[in-house]
PDB file of N, CA, C and O in Angstrom:
ATOM      1  N   UNK A   1      -0.272   3.169  -8.929  1.00  0.00           N
ATOM      2  CA  UNK A   1      -0.650   2.817  -7.584  1.00  0.00           C
ATOM      3  C   UNK A   1      -1.940   2.001  -7.582  1.00  0.00           C
ATOM      4  O   UNK A   1      -2.058   1.002  -6.872  1.00  0.00           O
ATOM      5  N   UNK A   2      -2.895   2.442  -8.381  1.00  0.00           N
ATOM      6  CA  UNK A   2      -4.179   1.745  -8.419  1.00  0.00           C
ATOM      7  C   UNK A   2      -3.998   0.290  -8.826  1.00  0.00           C
ATOM      8  O   UNK A   2      -4.599  -0.601  -8.225  1.00  0.00           O
ATOM      9  N   UNK A   3      -3.164   0.038  -9.851  1.00  0.00           N
ATOM     10  CA  UNK A   3      -2.948  -1.329 -10.306  1.00  0.00           C
ATOM     11  C   UNK A   3      -2.264  -2.178  -9.249  1.00  0.00           C
ATOM     12  O   UNK A   3      -2.588  -3.356  -9.103  1.00  0.00           O
ATOM     13  N   UNK A   4      -1.327  -1.606  -8.511  1.00  0.00           N
ATOM     14  CA  UNK A   4      -0.654  -2.349  -7.441  1.00  0.00           C
ATOM     15  C   UNK A   4      -1.671  -2.770  -6.393  1.00  0.00           C
ATOM     16  O   UNK A   4      -1.651  -3.915  -5.942  1.00  0.00           O
ATOM     17  N   UNK A   5      -2.553  -1.870  -5.999  1.00  0.00           N
ATOM     18  CA  UNK A   5      -3.558  -2.179  -4.984  1.00  0.00           C
ATOM     19  C   UNK A   5      -4.527  -3.246  -5.489  1.00  0.00           C
ATOM     20  O   UNK A   5      -4.836  -4.192  -4.765  1.00  0.00           O
ATOM     21  N   UNK A   6      -5.010  -3.102  -6.726  1.00  0.00           N
ATOM     22  CA  UNK A   6      -6.007  -4.032  -7.246  1.00  0.00           C
ATOM     23  C   UNK A   6      -5.427  -5.402  -7.590  1.00  0.00           C
ATOM     24  O   UNK A   6      -6.144  -6.400  -7.526  1.00  0.00           O
ATOM     25  N   UNK A   7      -4.148  -5.473  -7.953  1.00  0.00           N
ATOM     26  CA  UNK A   7      -3.543  -6.743  -8.352  1.00  0.00           C
ATOM     27  C   UNK A   7      -2.899  -7.496  -7.191  1.00  0.00           C
ATOM     28  O   UNK A   7      -2.521  -8.657  -7.350  1.00  0.00           O
ATOM     29  N   UNK A   8      -2.769  -6.868  -6.040  1.00  0.00           N
ATOM     30  CA  UNK A   8      -2.177  -7.524  -4.886  1.00  0.00           C
ATOM     31  C   UNK A   8      -3.111  -8.605  -4.369  1.00  0.00           C
ATOM     32  O   UNK A   8      -4.312  -8.379  -4.222  1.00  0.00           O
ATOM     33  N   UNK A   9      -2.562  -9.775  -4.096  1.00  0.00           N
ATOM     34  CA  UNK A   9      -3.389 -10.894  -3.644  1.00  0.00           C
ATOM     35  C   UNK A   9      -4.034 -10.625  -2.287  1.00  0.00           C
ATOM     36  O   UNK A   9      -5.134 -11.108  -2.021  1.00  0.00           O
ATOM     37  N   UNK A  10      -3.366  -9.864  -1.429  1.00  0.00           N
ATOM     38  CA  UNK A  10      -3.883  -9.608  -0.086  1.00  0.00           C
ATOM     39  C   UNK A  10      -4.880  -8.458  -0.029  1.00  0.00           C
ATOM     40  O   UNK A  10      -5.559  -8.282   0.982  1.00  0.00           O
ATOM     41  N   UNK A  11      -4.976  -7.683  -1.089  1.00  0.00           N
ATOM     42  CA  UNK A  11      -5.820  -6.495  -1.069  1.00  0.00           C
ATOM     43  C   UNK A  11      -7.235  -6.806  -1.537  1.00  0.00           C
ATOM     44  O   UNK A  11      -7.433  -7.364  -2.616  1.00  0.00           O
ATOM     45  N   UNK A  12      -8.200  -6.447  -0.729  1.00  0.00           N
ATOM     46  CA  UNK A  12      -9.601  -6.565  -1.102  1.00  0.00           C
ATOM     47  C   UNK A  12     -10.281  -5.248  -0.708  1.00  0.00           C
ATOM     48  O   UNK A  12     -10.912  -5.160   0.345  1.00  0.00           O
ATOM     49  N   UNK A  13     -10.147  -4.231  -1.557  1.00  0.00           N
ATOM     50  CA  UNK A  13     -10.691  -2.922  -1.184  1.00  0.00           C
ATOM     51  C   UNK A  13     -12.217  -2.947  -1.050  1.00  0.00           C
ATOM     52  O   UNK A  13     -12.916  -3.599  -1.825  1.00  0.00           O
ATOM     53  N   UNK A  14     -12.702  -2.232  -0.064  1.00  0.00           N
ATOM     54  CA  UNK A  14     -14.142  -2.079   0.137  1.00  0.00           C
ATOM     55  C   UNK A  14     -14.565  -0.829  -0.626  1.00  0.00           C
ATOM     56  O   UNK A  14     -14.057   0.265  -0.376  1.00  0.00           O
ATOM     57  N   UNK A  15     -15.481  -0.998  -1.539  1.00  0.00           N
ATOM     58  CA  UNK A  15     -15.935   0.124  -2.349  1.00  0.00           C
ATOM     59  C   UNK A  15     -17.092   0.813  -1.651  1.00  0.00           C
ATOM     60  O   UNK A  15     -18.159   0.229  -1.464  1.00  0.00           O
ATOM     61  N   UNK A  16     -16.868   2.057  -1.271  1.00  0.00           N
ATOM     62  CA  UNK A  16     -17.873   2.836  -0.563  1.00  0.00           C
ATOM     63  C   UNK A  16     -17.628   4.297  -0.914  1.00  0.00           C
ATOM     64  O   UNK A  16     -16.511   4.785  -0.741  1.00  0.00           O
ATOM     65  N   UNK A  17     -18.641   5.009  -1.403  1.00  0.00           N
ATOM     66  CA  UNK A  17     -18.413   6.406  -1.785  1.00  0.00           C
ATOM     67  C   UNK A  17     -18.024   7.275  -0.580  1.00  0.00           C
ATOM     68  O   UNK A  17     -18.659   7.221   0.474  1.00  0.00           O
ATOM     69  N   UNK A  18     -16.983   8.063  -0.760  1.00  0.00           N
ATOM     70  CA  UNK A  18     -16.508   8.972   0.275  1.00  0.00           C
ATOM     71  C   UNK A  18     -16.364  10.362  -0.331  1.00  0.00           C
ATOM     72  O   UNK A  18     -16.173  10.491  -1.540  1.00  0.00           O
ATOM     73  N   UNK A  19     -16.451  11.391   0.481  1.00  0.00           N
ATOM     74  CA  UNK A  19     -16.236  12.738  -0.053  1.00  0.00           C
ATOM     75  C   UNK A  19     -14.783  12.897  -0.514  1.00  0.00           C
ATOM     76  O   UNK A  19     -13.870  12.345   0.101  1.00  0.00           O
ATOM     77  N   UNK A  20     -14.576  13.639  -1.577  1.00  0.00           N
ATOM     78  CA  UNK A  20     -13.231  13.863  -2.109  1.00  0.00           C
ATOM     79  C   UNK A  20     -12.496  14.909  -1.272  1.00  0.00           C
ATOM     80  O   UNK A  20     -12.997  16.019  -1.089  1.00  0.00           O
ATOM     81  N   UNK A  21     -11.296  14.559  -0.756  1.00  0.00           N
ATOM     82  CA  UNK A  21     -10.526  15.525   0.026  1.00  0.00           C
ATOM     83  C   UNK A  21      -9.827  16.524  -0.897  1.00  0.00           C
ATOM     84  O   UNK A  21      -9.672  16.280  -2.093  1.00  0.00           O
ATOM     85  N   UNK A  22      -9.404  17.664  -0.313  1.00  0.00           N
ATOM     86  CA  UNK A  22      -8.647  18.651  -1.078  1.00  0.00           C
ATOM     87  C   UNK A  22      -7.256  18.132  -1.440  1.00  0.00           C
ATOM     88  O   UNK A  22      -6.749  18.399  -2.530  1.00  0.00           O
ATOM     89  N   UNK A  23      -6.645  17.388  -0.516  1.00  0.00           N
ATOM     90  CA  UNK A  23      -5.313  16.817  -0.747  1.00  0.00           C
ATOM     91  C   UNK A  23      -5.348  15.335  -0.396  1.00  0.00           C
ATOM     92  O   UNK A  23      -6.033  14.918   0.538  1.00  0.00           O
ATOM     93  N   UNK A  24      -4.597  14.550  -1.163  1.00  0.00           N
ATOM     94  CA  UNK A  24      -4.472  13.129  -0.898  1.00  0.00           C
ATOM     95  C   UNK A  24      -2.980  12.801  -0.842  1.00  0.00           C
ATOM     96  O   UNK A  24      -2.242  13.094  -1.782  1.00  0.00           O
ATOM     97  N   UNK A  25      -2.542  12.198   0.252  1.00  0.00           N
ATOM     98  CA  UNK A  25      -1.140  11.860   0.454  1.00  0.00           C
ATOM     99  C   UNK A  25      -0.953  10.360   0.210  1.00  0.00           C
ATOM    100  O   UNK A  25      -1.737   9.548   0.702  1.00  0.00           O
ATOM    101  N   UNK A  26       0.087   9.993  -0.552  1.00  0.00           N
ATOM    102  CA  UNK A  26       0.372   8.598  -0.852  1.00  0.00           C
ATOM    103  C   UNK A  26       1.837   8.332  -0.535  1.00  0.00           C
ATOM    104  O   UNK A  26       2.724   9.034  -1.021  1.00  0.00           O
ATOM    105  N   UNK A  27       2.085   7.316   0.282  1.00  0.00           N
ATOM    106  CA  UNK A  27       3.450   6.867   0.559  1.00  0.00           C
ATOM    107  C   UNK A  27       3.556   5.434   0.046  1.00  0.00           C
ATOM    108  O   UNK A  27       2.742   4.586   0.412  1.00  0.00           O
ATOM    109  N   UNK A  28       4.542   5.159  -0.790  1.00  0.00           N
ATOM    110  CA  UNK A  28       4.718   3.827  -1.351  1.00  0.00           C
ATOM    111  C   UNK A  28       6.168   3.393  -1.186  1.00  0.00           C
ATOM    112  O   UNK A  28       7.090   4.207  -1.245  1.00  0.00           O
ATOM    113  N   UNK A  29       6.349   2.090  -0.977  1.00  0.00           N
ATOM    114  CA  UNK A  29       7.693   1.552  -0.817  1.00  0.00           C
ATOM    115  C   UNK A  29       7.679   0.093  -1.258  1.00  0.00           C
ATOM    116  O   UNK A  29       6.629  -0.550  -1.274  1.00  0.00           O
ATOM    117  N   UNK A  30       8.839  -0.417  -1.610  1.00  0.00           N
ATOM    118  CA  UNK A  30       8.967  -1.826  -1.932  1.00  0.00           C
ATOM    119  C   UNK A  30      10.282  -2.334  -1.363  1.00  0.00           C
ATOM    120  O   UNK A  30      11.259  -1.593  -1.256  1.00  0.00           O
ATOM    121  N   UNK A  31      10.290  -3.607  -1.001  1.00  0.00           N
ATOM    122  CA  UNK A  31      11.474  -4.170  -0.361  1.00  0.00           C
ATOM    123  C   UNK A  31      11.588  -5.641  -0.740  1.00  0.00           C
ATOM    124  O   UNK A  31      10.591  -6.362  -0.775  1.00  0.00           O
ATOM    125  N   UNK A  32      12.820  -6.081  -1.026  1.00  0.00           N
ATOM    126  CA  UNK A  32      13.070  -7.491  -1.286  1.00  0.00           C
ATOM    127  C   UNK A  32      13.219  -8.210   0.047  1.00  0.00           C
ATOM    128  O   UNK A  32      13.969  -7.762   0.915  1.00  0.00           O
ATOM    129  N   UNK A  33      12.510  -9.318   0.214  1.00  0.00           N
ATOM    130  CA  UNK A  33      12.516 -10.072   1.470  1.00  0.00           C
ATOM    131  C   UNK A  33      12.979 -11.491   1.185  1.00  0.00           C
ATOM    132  O   UNK A  33      12.464 -12.140   0.275  1.00  0.00           O
ATOM    133  N   UNK A  34      13.945 -11.979   1.954  1.00  0.00           N
ATOM    134  CA  UNK A  34      14.431 -13.349   1.821  1.00  0.00           C
ATOM    135  C   UNK A  34      13.407 -14.294   2.435  1.00  0.00           C
ATOM    136  O   UNK A  34      12.878 -14.016   3.511  1.00  0.00           O
ATOM    137  N   UNK A  35      13.123 -15.400   1.769  1.00  0.00           N
ATOM    138  CA  UNK A  35      12.148 -16.363   2.276  1.00  0.00           C
ATOM    139  C   UNK A  35      12.822 -17.693   2.585  1.00  0.00           C
ATOM    140  O   UNK A  35      13.903 -17.991   2.079  1.00  0.00           O
ATOM    141  N   UNK A  36      12.173 -18.475   3.414  1.00  0.00           N
ATOM    142  CA  UNK A  36      12.651 -19.811   3.750  1.00  0.00           C
ATOM    143  C   UNK A  36      11.653 -20.819   3.200  1.00  0.00           C
ATOM    144  O   UNK A  36      10.455 -20.540   3.150  1.00  0.00           O
ATOM    145  N   UNK A  37      12.130 -21.980   2.788  1.00  0.00           N
ATOM    146  CA  UNK A  37      11.252 -23.021   2.274  1.00  0.00           C
ATOM    147  C   UNK A  37      10.679 -22.678   0.906  1.00  0.00           C
ATOM    148  O   UNK A  37       9.652 -23.228   0.508  1.00  0.00           O
ATOM    149  N   UNK A  38      11.327 -21.785   0.195  1.00  0.00           N
ATOM    150  CA  UNK A  38      10.848 -21.364  -1.111  1.00  0.00           C
ATOM    151  C   UNK A  38      12.026 -21.357  -2.088  1.00  0.00           C
ATOM    152  O   UNK A  38      12.154 -20.457  -2.919  1.00  0.00           O
ATOM    153  N   UNK A  39      12.892 -22.385  -1.972  1.00  0.00           N
ATOM    154  CA  UNK A  39      14.110 -22.472  -2.789  1.00  0.00           C
ATOM    155  C   UNK A  39      14.977 -21.224  -2.665  1.00  0.00           C
ATOM    156  O   UNK A  39      15.658 -20.837  -3.614  1.00  0.00           O
ATOM    157  N   UNK A  40      14.947 -20.605  -1.501  1.00  0.00           N
ATOM    158  CA  UNK A  40      15.742 -19.408  -1.197  1.00  0.00           C
ATOM    159  C   UNK A  40      15.495 -18.263  -2.178  1.00  0.00           C
ATOM    160  O   UNK A  40      16.392 -17.461  -2.440  1.00  0.00           O
ATOM    161  N   UNK A  41      14.288 -18.189  -2.713  1.00  0.00           N
ATOM    162  CA  UNK A  41      13.943 -17.094  -3.616  1.00  0.00           C
ATOM    163  C   UNK A  41      13.496 -15.885  -2.804  1.00  0.00           C
ATOM    164  O   UNK A  41      12.753 -16.013  -1.830  1.00  0.00           O
ATOM    165  N   UNK A  42      13.956 -14.723  -3.218  1.00  0.00           N
ATOM    166  CA  UNK A  42      13.508 -13.487  -2.581  1.00  0.00           C
ATOM    167  C   UNK A  42      12.204 -13.051  -3.223  1.00  0.00           C
ATOM    168  O   UNK A  42      11.976 -13.291  -4.409  1.00  0.00           O
ATOM    169  N   UNK A  43      11.349 -12.409  -2.441  1.00  0.00           N
ATOM    170  CA  UNK A  43      10.099 -11.867  -2.969  1.00  0.00           C
ATOM    171  C   UNK A  43      10.092 -10.361  -2.752  1.00  0.00           C
ATOM    172  O   UNK A  43      10.720  -9.859  -1.820  1.00  0.00           O
ATOM    173  N   UNK A  44       9.389  -9.653  -3.603  1.00  0.00           N
ATOM    174  CA  UNK A  44       9.280  -8.214  -3.443  1.00  0.00           C
ATOM    175  C   UNK A  44       7.968  -7.902  -2.720  1.00  0.00           C
ATOM    176  O   UNK A  44       6.891  -8.282  -3.178  1.00  0.00           O
ATOM    177  N   UNK A  45       8.072  -7.219  -1.603  1.00  0.00           N
ATOM    178  CA  UNK A  45       6.903  -6.811  -0.827  1.00  0.00           C
ATOM    179  C   UNK A  45       6.645  -5.348  -1.110  1.00  0.00           C
ATOM    180  O   UNK A  45       7.540  -4.515  -0.970  1.00  0.00           O
ATOM    181  N   UNK A  46       5.419  -5.032  -1.508  1.00  0.00           N
ATOM    182  CA  UNK A  46       5.061  -3.643  -1.792  1.00  0.00           C
ATOM    183  C   UNK A  46       4.111  -3.156  -0.707  1.00  0.00           C
ATOM    184  O   UNK A  46       3.223  -3.882  -0.261  1.00  0.00           O
ATOM    185  N   UNK A  47       4.318  -1.928  -0.301  1.00  0.00           N
ATOM    186  CA  UNK A  47       3.518  -1.338   0.766  1.00  0.00           C
ATOM    187  C   UNK A  47       3.058   0.048   0.333  1.00  0.00           C
ATOM    188  O   UNK A  47       3.846   0.845  -0.176  1.00  0.00           O
ATOM    189  N   UNK A  48       1.780   0.322   0.539  1.00  0.00           N
ATOM    190  CA  UNK A  48       1.223   1.620   0.182  1.00  0.00           C
ATOM    191  C   UNK A  48       0.362   2.120   1.339  1.00  0.00           C
ATOM    192  O   UNK A  48      -0.432   1.367   1.903  1.00  0.00           O
ATOM    193  N   UNK A  49       0.525   3.387   1.685  1.00  0.00           N
ATOM    194  CA  UNK A  49      -0.306   4.031   2.701  1.00  0.00           C
ATOM    195  C   UNK A  49      -0.911   5.269   2.051  1.00  0.00           C
ATOM    196  O   UNK A  49      -0.193   6.097   1.492  1.00  0.00           O
ATOM    197  N   UNK A  50      -2.234   5.391   2.126  1.00  0.00           N
ATOM    198  CA  UNK A  50      -2.940   6.534   1.562  1.00  0.00           C
ATOM    199  C   UNK A  50      -3.716   7.211   2.682  1.00  0.00           C
ATOM    200  O   UNK A  50      -4.435   6.546   3.428  1.00  0.00           O
ATOM    201  N   UNK A  51      -3.576   8.540   2.808  1.00  0.00           N
ATOM    202  CA  UNK A  51      -4.322   9.265   3.832  1.00  0.00           C
ATOM    203  C   UNK A  51      -4.649  10.655   3.308  1.00  0.00           C
ATOM    204  O   UNK A  51      -4.049  11.129   2.344  1.00  0.00           O
ATOM    205  N   UNK A  52      -5.606  11.295   3.956  1.00  0.00           N
ATOM    206  CA  UNK A  52      -6.084  12.585   3.435  1.00  0.00           C
ATOM    207  C   UNK A  52      -5.810  13.774   4.355  1.00  0.00           C
ATOM    208  O   UNK A  52      -6.281  14.881   4.093  1.00  0.00           O
ATOM    209  N   UNK A  53      -5.066  13.556   5.410  1.00  0.00           N
ATOM    210  CA  UNK A  53      -4.769  14.680   6.292  1.00  0.00           C
ATOM    211  C   UNK A  53      -3.638  14.374   7.250  1.00  0.00           C
ATOM    212  O   UNK A  53      -3.310  13.218   7.516  1.00  0.00           O
ATOM    213  N   UNK A  54      -3.051  15.447   7.759  1.00  0.00           N
ATOM    214  CA  UNK A  54      -1.965  15.335   8.733  1.00  0.00           C
ATOM    215  C   UNK A  54      -2.308  16.246   9.907  1.00  0.00           C
ATOM    216  O   UNK A  54      -2.654  17.411   9.715  1.00  0.00           O
ATOM    217  N   UNK A  55      -2.212  15.715  11.113  1.00  0.00           N
ATOM    218  CA  UNK A  55      -2.392  16.506  12.322  1.00  0.00           C
ATOM    219  C   UNK A  55      -1.024  16.831  12.893  1.00  0.00           C
ATOM    220  O   UNK A  55      -0.300  15.924  13.305  1.00  0.00           O
ATOM    221  N   UNK A  56      -0.661  18.075  12.928  1.00  0.00           N
ATOM    222  CA  UNK A  56       0.613  18.500  13.495  1.00  0.00           C
ATOM    223  C   UNK A  56       0.400  18.878  14.960  1.00  0.00           C
ATOM    224  O   UNK A  56      -0.441  19.718  15.277  1.00  0.00           O
ATOM    225  N   UNK A  57       1.166  18.256  15.838  1.00  0.00           N
ATOM    226  CA  UNK A  57       1.077  18.577  17.274  1.00  0.00           C
ATOM    227  C   UNK A  57       2.420  19.089  17.736  1.00  0.00           C
ATOM    228  O   UNK A  57       3.465  18.671  17.237  1.00  0.00           O
ATOM    229  N   UNK A  58       2.385  19.994  18.691  1.00  0.00           N
ATOM    230  CA  UNK A  58       3.645  20.562  19.172  1.00  0.00           C
ATOM    231  C   UNK A  58       4.046  19.996  20.503  1.00  0.00           C
ATOM    232  O   UNK A  58       5.085  20.372  21.046  1.00  0.00           O
TER     233      UNK A  58
END
């Protein structure tokens, strides 16, 4: 996951010390996307969401 975040062209993480949470949740997915004007080549889009808590509401 770390390499995907650091090697992504769009990602520019801000480095700032934060307290370490007890639990860290990571959701990752990838999807092939058809492009136009790119010789009809598909690209793989990767998406990652990282969060440290869940609020359950009823």
